N, C-alpha and C positions, 0 to 999 in steps of 0.2 A: 442144842442139838447134843443129842445123846443116843448112845447107842450103848451094848452091855458092859463096856468096858471104858470108853471114852465120851467125854462131853467137851461141848466148846461154847462159847459164846461172844457176841459181838452187838454192835449199836450204831447206829447211824440218826445223825441229826437231819431232820427234813424240816425245809422253812419253804413256806407256800407263798410264793409272791403271785400278789394279783395283778390284775390286767394294766397294761400302759394304758394311763388316764389321758385323756385327749377331748377336747371343747373346740371346735371351731365357731360357738356361738349360735345365735338364732337364726333361721332363714331371715335373711334380709333385702329391703328394696330400698333403691339409690336413684340419686337423680344426679344424670350426666358426671359421674363421677365413677374410680375405682375402690375396690376394696383388696387391701392385704391380709390373705389369713396367714397365722401362724401356727405350726405344729410343734415348735420349739426346739430347740436346740438338743434338748436334752435325752430324744431318743437316740439308738444306735443305729436306727435304720428307718428312713421317711422315705415312701412313694405315693406320689399325688394321683390322682387320675391320667396325668399323660405321661406317665414314666418320670418325669421330674423329681430330684431328690434333693433339693433347696429343704431350709427348712420354713420359708416363705412361699407364698405361692400369689402372685397379683393377679385379680379377677379384674377384666377390663368388657367382659360380655355376658349378657345373661343366661344362667344354666346352673347343673347342678354340679357340685365340688366334693370331690371326696380326697380323704389320705389315710392311708396303711399307715402304720408305725410301730419299732420293736423296739423295748427297750433292753439293757444290757445284760437282763435276767434272761432273756426270751419270751417278754410277755407281749403279746402283741393287742391292737387296740386298732380301733379307725373311727370317723368321723365322717359325716356330710351334710353339705349345706346347699339351699337353694338361696343363689341369688340374681335377683331382679333389677335390670337398669334400666331404667327410664329417660327418654327426653323430656325436657323441661319445656312444654308451649312455649313460645312468644306473642304477646296479644296487643296490638296497638289501635288503638279506637281512635287516633288522629287529634290535631290539636284542638284547644277549645276555639268554639265557632258562633257565630249567628247565622240563622239561616229563617229566609222569608216563608211567614205562614200560608201566603199564597200559593207556595211551590206544594204544599202536600206536607205529608208527615217525611220526617228525613231518618233514614236508616245506619243504625251503628252496625257493624259485621264484626264480630270476632275472629274469625277466618283461622281456625283451627280443626279440620276434620278429625276425626276419632275421639275427639276430647269429650270432656263435659263442660255444661257452663250453668254459672251462679248468677244473675243479673240483680241489682239493688232491689227489685220487687220479687225476687227469689221464682222469678222464670228460668226457664232451661234452654230456651233455643239457642240459635247461634247466633242468630240476629235479634235486635231491639228497635221497635219502631218508637221514634219522638214524636212528640205533636206539641208538648209543652216546655219551658224553659226549666232546667234543672241541670244537677249532678247527675252524671249517671256511669256506673262501674260494672265490671265484668271479673270473674273470676275464671278463670279458663283451668281445668285440671285434668290429669289421669290418674292411676292408682295411687302415685305417692308425689308427683309434681304438680306446682301450679305457678300461675301467674295472674298479674291482675294488670288492671289500667282504670282510669276513671279519665271522664272530659265533662266538661261543660257546656251545655248546647244552650245558646237564646234563640230564642223563636220569635222573632218580632213581628208585629202585627202588617197588615196591608197599606202600604202607603194611599193616602186620601187626598187624593186630586179635583179639584173642580176649577175647570177654566172660565165656567159661567153659562149663560145659557146659549142654545142657539143663536147664531147671528148674520142676517144678510146684508152686505155693504154694496156700497155704490160710490163709486169713485173717492174711497176712502181709505184707512187702515185702521187697526182694532189691535193694542198691545195687550199680549196673554202673558200672564203671569202665572207661572207653576209654583 
């Protein structure tokens, strides 16, 4: 700076700091568990979506979570993550069993409304009709969680019984053999 008779100089060093770097990770789907989000304690100020200020946040329900941070240089950053927590289905087709062919078709029921099903033959109904002996299995799923079960069904043929021809008796007995 100068005027007609005077001049002066000054300088200043300016460091440009970057924004506070933060990464909560990708959106996540979990089965019957929780997730600990970590904003690290390297930041001088941490504020989660609920106003808490710990460096970690425990997620126990599905939702959108975010954190705002500030470092010692006054640089700010934020990140958001969507967490989906699903219930794992439970499927039980029962014990291995023998059924009588004469009783008709035996029905297996995976009993998990709202889930998807895949049987050993790639069918997708919640129930499966059995009319032949075999190993049967099903996978019950939702978006991220699944359970499977299998059962051996033996379809027995009809019992054959012949007591002989119709007979008329007069004062005598007849022995029947089954």
